[in-house]
C-alpha positions in Angstrom: 51.7 120.8 145.8 55.3 119.4 146.3 54.0 116.2 146.2 51.8 116.5 143.4 54.6 118.3 141.3 57.3 114.8 142.1 54.5 112.6 141.1 53.6 114.2 137.8 57.6 114.8 137.4 57.9 111.1 137.9 55.3 109.8 135.8 56.6 111.8 132.7 60.0 110.5 133.3 58.4 107.2 133.3 56.4 107.8 130.3 59.5 108.9 128.2 61.7 106.0 129.4 58.8 103.2 128.9 59.4 102.5 125.2 63.2 101.8 125.4 62.2 99.7 128.6 59.7 97.7 126.3 62.0 97.6 123.3 62.8 93.5 122.6 66.5 92.3 123.7 68.6 91.3 120.7 69.5 87.5 120.5 72.0 86.0 122.5 74.2 85.2 119.4 74.1 88.6 117.7 77.3 91.0 119.0 76.2 93.9 121.2 77.3 96.3 118.5 75.6 95.0 115.8 73.5 98.1 115.9 76.4 100.4 115.1 78.4 100.9 111.5 81.7 101.6 113.7 84.4 98.6 114.3 86.5 99.1 117.2 89.0 97.3 115.5 88.6 97.9 111.4 91.8 98.4 109.9 92.6 102.2 108.9 93.5 103.8 105.4 97.6 104.9 105.9 96.2 107.8 105.2 93.2 108.3 108.0 95.9 106.9 110.4 98.3 109.5 109.5 95.2 112.1 109.6 94.4 111.0 113.3 98.0 111.2 114.4 97.9 114.5 113.4 95.1 115.4 115.2 95.4 113.8 118.4 98.8 115.8 118.3 97.5 118.9 118.1 94.4 118.3 120.4 96.5 116.9 123.0 100.3 117.8 122.7 100.5 117.0 126.4 98.9 113.7 126.4 101.4 110.6 127.6 100.5 108.3 125.5 101.4 109.6 122.2 104.8 110.0 123.3 106.6 106.7 121.5 108.4 104.2 123.8 110.5 101.3 122.8 109.5 97.9 124.1 111.2 94.6 124.5 110.9 93.1 120.9 112.4 95.9 119.7 109.4 97.5 118.1 108.4 100.5 118.7 105.2 101.4 120.2 103.2 104.2 121.5 103.1 105.2 125.3 101.0 103.8 127.8 101.6 100.4 127.1 102.5 97.3 129.6 105.7 95.9 129.1 106.2 92.5 129.6 
């Protein structure tokens, strides 16, 4: 009885995953994130940047990466960066 339940569960799982397994692969020249509208390197408007900084400060007040640390080039950078 248990064997039948396990086999049925595996068959159902395989049936649910089959469409993803048969999906065609993207061409090699196409970036992996081409299907997503977000960009990890997009420049934000100053207002959006300030809002995100405020939000991060209120959601994670003890986050050490939000601390500003001086760098060797005289500019201030966010904490957590490695100075070389």
